[in-house]
N, CA, C and O of each residue as an XYZ file, in Angstrom:
584
protein
N       0.785     -1.136     -0.029
C      -0.355      0.004     -0.049
C       1.005      1.318     -0.131
O       1.018      2.238     -0.950
N       1.836      1.120      0.723
C       3.139      2.346      1.149
C       3.404      2.500     -0.412
O       3.518      3.695     -0.684
N       3.516      1.814     -1.341
C       4.047      1.536     -2.627
C       3.215      2.117     -4.017
O       3.654      2.279     -5.155
N       1.927      2.350     -3.504
C       0.958      2.298     -4.115
C       0.209      1.250     -4.898
O      -0.412      1.441     -5.944
N       0.332      0.295     -4.349
C      -0.194     -0.692     -5.029
C      -1.564     -1.128     -4.221
O      -1.474     -1.347     -3.013
N      -2.807     -1.249     -4.880
C      -4.017     -1.540     -4.246
C      -4.020     -2.949     -3.735
O      -3.418     -3.844     -4.328
N      -4.787     -3.166     -2.492
C      -4.832     -4.563     -1.645
C      -6.116     -4.796     -1.638
O      -6.866     -4.081     -0.974
N      -6.577     -5.843     -2.381
C      -8.077     -5.971     -2.048
C      -8.471     -6.402     -0.699
O      -7.709     -6.759      0.199
N      -9.717     -6.328     -0.666
C     -10.460     -7.148      0.832
C     -11.239     -7.657      0.385
O     -11.936     -8.122      1.287
N     -11.742     -7.977     -0.852
C     -12.792     -8.925     -1.283
C     -12.714     -9.322     -2.569
O     -11.738     -8.895     -3.185
N     -13.596    -10.138     -3.247
C     -13.318    -10.257     -4.737
C     -13.073    -11.627     -5.265
O     -13.616    -12.577     -4.699
N     -12.487    -11.772     -6.054
C     -12.008    -12.802     -6.789
C     -10.377    -12.821     -6.979
O      -9.773    -11.850     -7.436
N      -9.715    -14.076     -6.563
C      -8.397    -14.363     -6.865
C      -8.324    -15.395     -7.957
O      -9.147    -16.308     -8.032
N      -7.167    -15.215     -8.941
C      -6.770    -16.111     -9.531
C      -5.857    -16.801     -9.209
O      -5.068    -16.191     -8.488
N      -5.448    -18.328     -9.513
C      -4.260    -18.834     -8.929
C      -3.817    -19.679     -9.942
O      -4.467    -20.607    -10.425
N      -2.741    -19.348    -10.238
C      -1.907    -20.602    -11.193
C      -0.366    -20.476    -10.402
O       0.317    -19.467    -10.229
N      -0.148    -21.648    -10.068
C       1.186    -22.036     -9.413
C       1.835    -23.114    -10.119
O       1.167    -24.053    -10.553
N       3.182    -23.046    -10.280
C       3.792    -24.333    -10.719
C       3.841    -25.733     -9.732
O       3.573    -25.828     -8.534
N       4.206    -26.590    -10.528
C       4.015    -27.949     -9.281
C       4.452    -27.943     -8.049
O       3.779    -28.301     -7.082
N       5.843    -27.452     -8.001
C       6.333    -27.396     -6.866
C       5.858    -26.494     -5.848
O       6.020    -26.701     -4.645
N       5.234    -25.425     -6.366
C       4.398    -24.196     -5.416
C       3.069    -24.816     -4.858
O       2.651    -24.405     -3.776
N       2.406    -25.759     -5.527
C       1.218    -26.438     -5.190
C       0.864    -26.463     -3.597
O      -0.104    -25.855     -3.142
N       1.753    -27.229     -2.810
C       1.329    -27.293     -1.238
C       1.237    -26.143     -0.739
O       0.326    -26.008      0.077
N       2.091    -24.958     -1.023
C       2.158    -23.827     -0.482
C       0.947    -23.189     -0.828
O       0.339    -22.563      0.040
N       0.368    -23.291     -2.385
C      -0.831    -22.535     -2.917
C      -2.196    -23.121     -2.151
O      -3.203    -22.428     -2.006
N      -2.092    -24.388     -1.720
C      -2.994    -25.043     -0.681
C      -3.455    -24.052      0.239
O      -4.572    -23.540      0.318
N      -2.352    -23.846      0.972
C      -2.712    -23.046      2.221
C      -2.985    -21.548      1.954
O      -3.520    -20.951      2.888
N      -2.700    -20.815      0.798
C      -2.775    -19.992      0.398
C      -4.214    -19.536      0.084
O      -4.824    -18.518      0.409
N      -4.633    -20.817     -0.791
C      -6.393    -21.073     -0.955
C      -7.175    -20.694     -0.066
O      -8.127    -19.916     -0.013
N      -6.442    -21.603      0.898
C      -7.444    -21.880      2.339
C      -7.700    -20.401      3.058
O      -8.796    -19.995      3.445
N      -6.489    -19.721      3.143
C      -6.413    -18.387      3.678
C      -7.229    -17.661      3.064
O      -8.015    -16.999      3.742
N      -7.269    -17.586      1.771
C      -7.886    -16.547      0.971
C      -9.688    -17.087      0.872
O     -10.546    -16.232      0.650
N     -10.011    -18.332      1.034
C     -11.416    -18.514      1.021
C     -11.814    -18.484      2.563
O     -13.020    -18.377      2.786
N     -11.084    -18.551      3.493
C     -11.634    -18.152      4.763
C     -11.744    -16.359      4.922
O     -12.311    -15.847      5.888
N     -11.201    -15.668      3.976
C     -11.540    -14.291      3.816
C     -12.370    -13.875      3.065
O     -12.498    -12.681      2.791
N     -13.167    -14.929      2.547
C     -14.364    -14.983      1.732
C     -14.023    -14.324      0.182
O     -14.706    -13.434     -0.326
N     -12.851    -14.935     -0.444
C     -12.617    -14.654     -1.751
C     -12.958    -15.623     -2.688
O     -12.755    -16.794     -2.368
N     -13.387    -15.405     -3.668
C     -13.524    -16.399     -4.904
C     -12.572    -16.692     -5.263
O     -11.730    -15.796     -5.328
N     -12.119    -18.277     -5.753
C     -10.955    -18.688     -6.112
C     -11.254    -19.092     -7.570
O     -12.076    -19.942     -7.912
N     -10.444    -18.339     -8.399
C     -10.474    -19.055     -9.756
C      -9.151    -19.720    -10.053
O      -8.330    -19.521     -9.157
N      -8.690    -20.491    -11.110
C      -7.553    -21.090    -11.275
C      -7.336    -21.740    -12.512
O      -8.345    -21.712    -13.216
N      -6.095    -22.476    -13.162
C      -5.730    -23.107    -14.017
C      -6.113    -24.420    -13.501
O      -6.179    -24.796    -12.331
N      -6.385    -25.135    -14.733
C      -6.835    -26.941    -14.458
C      -5.865    -27.371    -13.153
O      -6.501    -27.528    -12.111
N      -4.535    -27.565    -13.074
C      -3.570    -27.969    -12.359
C      -3.977    -27.461    -10.702
O      -4.256    -28.201     -9.759
N      -3.909    -26.093    -10.717
C      -4.106    -25.432     -9.376
C      -5.368    -25.679     -8.918
O      -5.420    -26.039     -7.742
N      -6.500    -25.581     -9.567
C      -7.526    -25.617     -9.079
C      -7.925    -27.086     -8.860
O      -8.945    -27.218     -8.183
N      -7.403    -28.100     -9.244
C      -7.584    -29.597     -8.924
C      -7.082    -29.649     -7.749
O      -7.956    -29.943     -6.933
N      -5.611    -29.431     -7.077
C      -5.079    -29.287     -6.183
C      -5.752    -28.582     -4.900
O      -5.702    -28.946     -3.725
N      -6.309    -27.613     -5.393
C      -7.282    -26.855     -4.248
C      -8.514    -27.698     -4.043
O      -8.932    -27.798     -2.889
N      -9.146    -28.317     -5.016
C     -10.344    -28.765     -4.834
C     -10.004    -29.964     -3.993
O     -10.641    -30.105     -2.949
N      -8.970    -30.955     -4.350
C      -8.441    -31.919     -3.743
C      -8.431    -32.063     -2.168
O      -8.673    -33.065     -1.495
N      -8.063    -30.715     -1.742
C      -7.813    -30.248     -0.251
C      -8.951    -29.516      0.391
O      -8.936    -28.868      1.438
N     -10.044    -29.768     -0.521
C     -11.657    -29.445     -0.209
C     -11.711    -27.830      0.114
O     -12.307    -27.305      1.054
N     -10.883    -27.138     -0.976
C     -11.359    -25.905     -1.087
C     -11.880    -25.508     -2.455
O     -11.340    -25.992     -3.450
N     -12.929    -24.631     -2.577
C     -13.556    -24.584     -3.846
C     -12.900    -23.441     -4.694
O     -12.573    -22.333     -4.269
N     -12.764    -23.927     -6.005
C     -11.912    -23.065     -7.050
C     -12.219    -23.565     -8.545
O     -11.836    -24.568     -9.148
N     -12.984    -22.583     -8.892
C     -13.451    -22.704    -10.535
C     -12.334    -22.707    -11.476
O     -11.628    -21.718    -11.672
N     -12.180    -23.881    -12.076
C     -11.123    -24.045    -13.055
C     -11.165    -23.080    -14.527
O     -12.303    -23.193    -14.982
N     -10.701    -22.586    -15.013
C     -10.616    -21.821    -16.172
C      -9.588    -22.134    -17.009
O      -8.713    -22.849    -16.520
N      -9.452    -21.758    -18.239
C      -8.364    -22.120    -19.097
C      -6.925    -21.591    -19.109
O      -6.905    -20.517    -18.508
N      -5.816    -21.910    -19.526
C      -4.469    -21.111    -19.727
C      -4.722    -20.303    -20.848
O      -5.395    -20.781    -21.761
N      -4.401    -19.445    -20.908
C      -4.422    -18.261    -22.344
C      -4.222    -19.000    -23.494
O      -4.990    -18.760    -24.426
N      -3.075    -20.136    -23.701
C      -3.024    -20.688    -24.731
C      -3.904    -21.902    -24.850
O      -3.840    -22.670    -25.810
N      -4.652    -22.030    -23.927
C      -5.780    -23.578    -23.983
C      -6.967    -22.941    -24.657
O      -7.535    -23.713    -25.429
N      -7.524    -21.660    -24.566
C      -8.652    -21.520    -25.183
C      -9.345    -20.472    -24.208
O      -8.633    -19.961    -23.344
N     -10.663    -20.125    -24.285
C     -11.349    -19.125    -23.815
C     -12.891    -19.440    -22.983
O     -13.705    -20.124    -23.604
N     -13.174    -19.065    -21.941
C     -12.674    -17.769    -21.310
C     -11.514    -17.971    -20.589
O     -11.573    -18.668    -19.576
N     -10.453    -17.472    -20.943
C      -9.140    -17.285    -19.741
C      -8.827    -16.385    -18.801
O      -9.893    -15.915    -18.404
N      -7.912    -15.891    -18.229
C      -7.570    -14.968    -17.451
C      -7.650    -13.945    -17.866
O      -8.133    -13.105    -17.107
N      -7.259    -13.532    -19.150
C      -6.950    -12.337    -19.771
C      -8.543    -11.922    -19.986
O      -8.833    -10.727    -19.924
N      -9.453    -12.794    -20.209
C     -11.034    -12.265    -20.457
C     -11.784    -11.955    -19.314
O     -12.785    -11.239    -19.328
N     -11.179    -12.629    -18.073
C     -12.027    -12.396    -16.785
C     -11.167    -10.878    -16.343
O     -11.637     -9.895    -15.769
N     -10.198    -11.036    -16.687
C      -9.408     -9.367    -16.058
C     -10.152     -8.255    -17.058
O     -10.579     -7.204    -16.580
N     -10.273     -8.550    -18.431
C     -11.112     -7.319    -19.096
C     -12.428     -7.238    -18.564
O     -12.992     -6.145    -18.525
N     -12.917     -8.150    -18.199
C     -14.450     -7.973    -17.878
C     -14.583     -7.750    -16.434
O     -15.642     -8.088    -15.903
N     -13.613     -7.206    -15.700
C     -13.151     -6.576    -14.376
C     -13.883     -7.777    -13.231
O     -14.650     -7.491    -12.311
N     -13.453     -8.987    -13.557
C     -13.721     -9.933    -12.811
C     -12.670    -10.793    -11.854
O     -12.930    -11.799    -11.195
N     -11.627    -10.215    -11.957
C     -10.463    -10.357    -11.089
C      -9.920     -9.387    -10.024
O      -9.962     -8.218    -10.407
N      -9.488     -9.540     -8.952
C      -9.134     -8.516     -8.140
C      -7.637     -8.868     -7.396
O      -7.042     -8.137     -6.605
N      -7.216    -10.194     -7.884
C      -5.804    -10.171     -7.488
C      -5.349    -11.477     -8.273
O      -6.144    -12.416     -8.302
N      -4.164    -11.593     -8.889
C      -3.575    -12.518     -9.604
C      -2.352    -12.938     -8.948
O      -1.447    -12.152     -8.667
N      -2.329    -14.233     -8.696
C      -1.256    -15.040     -8.095
C      -0.799    -16.142     -8.950
O      -1.354    -17.201     -9.242
N       0.610    -15.537     -9.365
C       0.532    -16.856    -10.772
C       2.355    -16.812    -10.636
O       3.133    -15.865    -10.747
N       2.608    -18.390    -10.328
C       4.334    -18.633    -10.276
C       4.607    -19.319    -11.307
O       4.418    -20.533    -11.226
N       5.062    -18.822    -12.409
C       5.463    -19.592    -13.575
C       6.687    -20.212    -13.665
O       7.595    -19.736    -12.984
N       6.886    -21.065    -14.279
C       8.186    -21.774    -14.207
C       8.577    -22.788    -15.651
O       7.884    -23.741    -16.008
N       9.529    -22.436    -16.173
C      10.210    -23.006    -17.368
C       9.397    -22.206    -18.806
O       8.609    -21.260    -18.832
N       9.924    -22.964    -19.811
C       9.582    -22.159    -21.029
C       8.278    -22.500    -21.340
O       7.694    -21.696    -22.067
N       7.582    -23.620    -20.930
C       6.237    -23.784    -21.567
C       5.437    -22.670    -20.978
O       4.547    -22.320    -21.753
N       5.465    -21.977    -19.820
C       4.607    -20.926    -19.089
C       5.019    -19.788    -19.734
O       4.173    -18.987    -19.339
N       5.760    -19.174    -20.470
C       6.139    -17.866    -20.892
C       5.384    -17.293    -21.581
O       5.407    -16.076    -21.397
N       4.506    -17.735    -22.528
C       3.404    -17.227    -23.424
C       2.079    -16.686    -22.588
O       1.389    -15.709    -22.880
N       1.909    -17.608    -21.443
C       0.752    -17.383    -20.515
C       1.143    -16.202    -19.611
O       0.340    -15.280    -19.461
N       2.443    -16.189    -18.952
C       3.041    -15.478    -18.076
C       2.968    -14.025    -18.534
O       2.641    -13.062    -17.840
N       3.420    -14.028    -20.152
C       3.518    -12.673    -20.408
C       1.988    -12.120    -20.766
O       1.630    -10.975    -20.487
N       1.505    -12.676    -21.140
C      -0.188    -12.097    -21.292
C      -0.822    -11.690    -19.897
O      -1.525    -10.694    -19.730
N      -0.486    -12.570    -18.961
C      -1.116    -12.566    -17.557
C      -0.582    -11.292    -17.267
O      -1.286    -10.283    -17.215
N       0.476    -11.299    -17.101
C       1.494     -9.886    -16.585
C       0.833     -8.397    -17.141
O       0.390     -7.438    -16.510
N       0.976     -8.653    -18.638
C       0.258     -7.538    -19.677
C      -0.941     -7.104    -19.125
O      -1.082     -5.930    -18.782
N      -1.869     -7.981    -18.999
C      -3.365     -7.698    -18.704
C      -3.703     -7.027    -17.316
O      -4.495     -6.146    -16.983
N      -2.729     -7.842    -16.604
C      -2.796     -7.209    -14.745
C      -2.290     -5.833    -15.041
O      -2.901     -4.904    -14.513
N      -1.490     -5.623    -15.638
C      -0.667     -4.215    -15.741
C      -1.676     -3.146    -16.478
O      -1.824     -2.005    -16.039
N      -2.190     -3.519    -17.363
C      -3.118     -2.883    -18.197
C      -4.460     -2.445    -17.450
O      -5.094     -1.476    -17.866
N      -4.856     -3.139    -16.400
C      -6.136     -2.917    -15.826
C      -6.018     -2.716    -14.274
O      -6.925     -2.631    -13.447
N      -4.698     -2.664    -14.105
C      -4.375     -2.274    -12.348
C      -4.914     -3.117    -11.471
O      -5.570     -2.842    -10.467
N      -4.536     -4.396    -11.993
C      -4.834     -5.594    -11.195
C      -3.282     -6.048    -10.257
O      -2.198     -6.333    -10.766
N      -3.534     -6.008     -9.154
C      -2.138     -6.601     -8.402
C      -1.801     -7.935     -8.856
O      -2.589     -8.881     -8.845
N      -0.354     -7.982     -9.335
C       0.273     -9.237     -9.995
C       1.044     -9.986     -9.342
O       2.193     -9.911     -9.777
N       0.863    -11.066     -8.012
C       2.305    -11.420     -7.643
C       2.629    -12.824     -8.108
O       1.863    -13.763     -8.323
N       4.063    -12.736     -8.221
C       4.457    -13.833     -9.121
C       5.525    -14.560     -8.435
O       6.203    -15.325     -9.121
N       5.815    -14.424     -7.017
C       6.390    -15.347     -6.164
C       5.450    -15.887     -5.053
O       4.414    -15.267     -4.810
N       5.817    -17.204     -4.253
C       4.973    -17.443     -3.048
C       5.170    -16.548     -2.030
O       4.230    -16.196     -1.317
N       6.384    -16.103     -1.869
C       6.596    -15.125     -0.562
C       6.046    -14.060     -0.485
O       5.602    -13.656      0.589
N       5.937    -13.233     -1.835
C       5.000    -12.178     -1.942
C       3.738    -12.511     -1.841
O       3.055    -11.802     -1.101
N       3.151    -13.534     -2.465
C       1.754    -14.158     -2.310
C       1.254    -13.891     -0.715
O       0.402    -13.129     -0.256
N       2.277    -14.977     -0.005
C       1.989    -15.057      1.494
C       2.131    -13.658      2.037
O       1.318    -13.476      2.943
N       2.811    -12.714      1.815
C       2.985    -11.337      2.644
C       1.542    -10.531      2.123
O       0.867     -9.764      2.811
N       1.291    -10.934      0.738
C       0.046     -9.979      0.475
C      -1.373    -10.849      1.123
O      -2.458    -10.276      1.220
N      -1.224    -11.925      1.431
C      -2.574    -12.493      2.461
C      -2.329    -12.048      3.819
O      -3.219    -11.559      4.514
N      -0.947    -12.235      4.266
C      -0.602    -11.717      5.456
C      -1.521    -10.239      5.785
O      -2.311    -10.130      6.723
N      -1.258     -9.326      4.934
C      -1.508     -7.805      4.675
C      -3.133     -7.936      4.391
O      -3.875     -7.152      4.981
N      -3.560     -8.692      3.702
C      -4.966     -8.882      3.872
C      -5.915     -8.877      4.905
O      -6.984     -8.310      5.129
N      -4.841    -10.072      5.728
C      -5.574    -10.568      7.025
C      -5.761     -9.569      7.826
O      -6.848     -9.334      8.352
N      -4.630     -8.827      8.010
C      -4.240     -8.035      9.212
C      -5.202     -6.948      8.663
O      -5.656     -6.376      9.654
N      -5.732     -6.387      7.500
C      -6.567     -5.186      7.032
C      -8.050     -5.633      7.711
O      -8.822     -4.831      8.236
N      -8.269     -7.005      7.593
C      -9.441     -7.328      7.761
C      -9.767     -7.319      9.663
O     -10.827     -7.134     10.262
N      -8.522     -7.567     10.134
C      -8.792     -7.688     11.690
C      -8.784     -6.018     12.243
O      -9.344     -5.775     13.312
N      -8.335     -5.256     11.712
C      -7.603     -3.757     12.504
C      -7.674     -2.490     11.361
O      -7.008     -2.763     10.362
N      -8.171     -1.506     11.321
C      -8.190     -0.711     10.582
C      -6.853      0.272     10.996
O      -6.401      0.504     12.117
N      -6.400      0.753      9.671
C      -5.213      1.585      9.963
C      -4.998      2.468      8.647
O      -5.582      2.361      7.569
N      -4.241      3.152      8.935
C      -3.766      4.633      8.020
C      -2.582      4.462      7.340
O      -1.633      4.117      8.045
N      -2.377      4.609      6.166
C      -0.801      4.583      5.640
C      -0.615      5.847      5.412
O      -1.397      6.651      4.904
N       0.662      6.036      5.883
C       1.273      7.559      5.551
C       2.835      7.317      4.849
O       3.386      6.217      4.804
N       3.437      8.649      4.296
C       4.487      8.367      3.700
C       5.406      8.443      4.814
O       5.009      8.769      5.932
N       6.681      8.143      4.555
C       7.982      8.403      5.002
C       7.963      9.924      5.719
O       8.152     10.220      6.899
N       7.686     10.712      4.649
C       7.815     12.446      5.188
C       6.902     12.718      5.662
O       6.987     13.858      6.119
N       5.314     11.948      5.951
C       4.358     12.377      6.881
C       4.743     12.102      8.250
O       4.510     12.942      9.119
N       5.517     10.603      8.621
C       6.107     10.146      9.924
C       7.126     11.217     10.374
O       7.104     11.504     11.570
N       7.996     11.831      9.595
C       9.112     12.439     10.007
C       8.435     13.905     10.158
O       8.866     14.714     10.979
N       7.474     14.150      9.405
C       7.058     15.841      9.702
C       6.537     15.852     10.911
O       6.847     16.787     11.650
N       5.592     14.778     11.409
C       4.959     14.758     12.995
C       6.222     14.843     14.041
O       6.022     15.441     15.098
N       7.219     14.400     13.849
C       8.124     14.089     14.859
C       9.157     15.187     15.024
O       9.882     15.224     16.019
N       9.241     16.326     13.780
C       9.946     17.467     13.977
C       9.457     18.640     14.685
O       8.246     18.845     14.609
N      10.105     19.375     15.299
C       9.528     20.730     16.183
C       8.955     21.656     14.996
O       9.448     21.682     13.868
N       7.832     22.418     15.418
C       7.647     23.577     14.320
C       8.811     24.087     14.263
O       9.649     24.011     15.162
N       8.985     24.800     12.902
C      10.089     25.762     12.407
C       9.588     27.199     13.025
O      10.245     28.220     12.825
């Protein structure tokens, strides 16, 4: 938030993670589901979440057909993107996903560490209200009047 990134507190989260990230994605999905987010994901990620008892609507990868994530983004149906691509095969989707998220001002997280931090931030926002101030504002209050 301090860097100007919008942090959603409701809506739809798209999850697409590489196979090695799926166990951690299950926990992220569980936390997001408990925060009342609707989850959508690619076939493999949605299957991993469903297998763990977490509801996730499966959608196509960009190169598989339509509707895919880019369509959902253009229709303002996605509030957060979590995508951890790996390897040459995911480059086409990765580029299309990032471009759509950037164009439509949707936060796009590409590492598990950042996704976990985002979810912790969303959880903190749900538990307590707070105000974000710039560093200059903090220091201005600490300085004696001129």
